[in-house]
N, C-alpha and C positions, 0 to 999 in steps of 0.2 A: 708809308711811313711807319716807323717804329713804335711798337706798343710799349710805351712806357709813361709814367705819371706826368710828364711833362708834354711829351710828342701828342699824347690823345686829346689835349687840351689846345691844339693848334689848329687853325684854319686849314683846309684841304690844299690852298696854294701852297704850303711848305713841305708837301708830300713829295718824297724821291731826291730832295735836295740834300746832298752830302753831307755839307757843313751843320746844317739843322739836324741831322740824325745825329751828329758827333757832339754838337752842342747839348741836345737833349740828354744825351746818355750821361756825358759829365755832371749836368746839372741834376740829372736823377739820382746818381751816387750821392752828390753833395747834400740833396735834401733827404736822404734816407739817413746819411750819418747825422745831419741836424736832427732828426726826429729821433735817433738814439739817443744823443746827448740830451735832448730835452727830458725824455723819459728818464734817464738817469739821475737828472737835476730835481725831477719832481719825487723820484725815490729816496734821495738822499734828503728832503725836507722832512721826512718823518723818521724820529728815531727808532722806532720797530722794523722799519724798512732798510734803514741805512747801512750802509757797508762799514767795515771795522775801523777803516782810515777815518770817516766821518764822525765815528763815535769816538774816536780818541780825540778829534779836534775839538767836539762838544764837551769832553771829559775836561780838556785843558780850561775852557771858560769856567768850570766849576771848581778848580784846583784838585781835580781827581787823579790820583795816582794809580792807575788800574795795573794789576798783575795779570796778562793774559794766561799765564802759566796755571793759575789757580782759579781764576776767575772767568766764567763762560760769558760769551757773548750777549747770551741772553739776560743774564744777572745783570750785565753793564748796561744794557738797555733799560731794564726796570729801575736800576739805581739813578738813571738821569731823568726819567721820568718824575721818581719822587723828588729828586731835588727841584726840578721846575715847579712841582706841586706844593712844595712847602713855603709859601708866601703868606705871612701873617698878615691878618689875624685869621686862625684856624677853629673850626667848630669840630665838637666831638664827632659828629658824622664824617666829616673830613679826614679826621685822623683813622678811621676805621678803613676808609676807602684807600688811604695811602698803604695801611699796612696790609689790605688783602692785595694791593698791586706789589709790594714787596716780597711778600713770603707766602700768598697764597690764601684763599679764604678757608677758615676753620683751622689754621695751624697757628692761632694765637687767641690768648684769653685777655681779657680787661677786668680789673675789679678797680671800681672808682669810688670814693669816698670823698662826696662833695662837702660833707660837713665838716670833715678834718683837713680838707685839701690835699686829699693822697690818692695818688694814682698806681696800681701795680699791673704790670704787663707781663704775662708768662707766654714764652716762644718755646718751640721744639727746639733741641739742641741742633745745630747745623754747622756749616764750614764757617772759619773764621771772618771771611769778607762780608758774610750776610750779619753775623753778630755785629761787626763793627758797624755796618750802615744802619742797622736797628736802633744801637747805642746813638750813633750821631743824627738820625732823624728824630727820635723821641725827645732827645736833649735839645732840637732845634724849636719843636712845634708845642712841647708840654708848656705851659705859662710858668713863670718862674715863681709864682707863690704858691706852687703844688710840688708835694714831695713825690721824688719819682722813684720808683724802683722795678727793676726788669730781671726776671728770672728765666732760665733756661730749664727746660724740662727733656730728662734722659729716659727712654726706655729701653730696659734690657733684659734678657732672658737668663735664668739662672738654674743649671741643671745640677742635683745632689744626688747620688747613689741611694737607693732605699728598695725596701722590700714592697712598698706601697708607692704608687703612682698617684699623686694628688696633683691638681692643678690650682693655682691660687693667682689672681690679679690684683696686685696691691698699688694703691696711689698713695704716695707719700707728698705731702707739701709742708717742708720745713719752713714755713713762713706763717705770720698771723693772718690767715683768710677765714674771716667768720662764716661766709656763707658756701663753702665747700662741704660736701657731705663725703664721710667715709665709707668706701663702697670695698666689700671683699665678696669675691665668687670664689667658690672652692668645689671642686669635685674629686671624689675618691674611688679609686679602682685597684685591683690587684695588679701589681706590675713590677717595675725594677728600677724607676727613677723618679725623681721629684721634679716637675717644672714649674718654676715661679716667674711670673712676668712683673717686675717691678718698675714704676714711674718714680724717678727722683727728680725734685724741683730743688736744687740747691740756690741758696741767695750767696 
């Protein structure tokens, strides 16, 4: 008898029968194909393992018009997870979890003034699709009685010719944030240029 997943479970009486061998070979191929299809269905059930085709189908359900030329598949998956997670009511801890999933841990800051009902969020400047999703998400989850402000922070290096080389890291926050400490680090050494790292947070 042939050694396949069907034949090995048949009694010995079927051993050597040509019709049985052919049938077990055919059924084995069909069962293997069924296993592959079942595994594919299981994979497509989860956003982080689904293919681009099924991600596109899920996006239609949320009226998301994705741009594959500028938006990576990883970002589209994370955006879908955020959309599914933003069901009201939302706690502050849930907002933190949503933002961590969207932009990554440590890539944003929150300044919350409960007394004045004001919430300010500062993010690293990224591509347009991520910025739009940040605005859309916070606009949905922040209560209407709170004033929402969103700022993008840009870090850049400036080099100026000089006889002295000095390095300075300056953080500028052109907004009214009371609990931000102004810090300046500098060093001086004889050299030929000036290097300055500036963080701009425009409103």
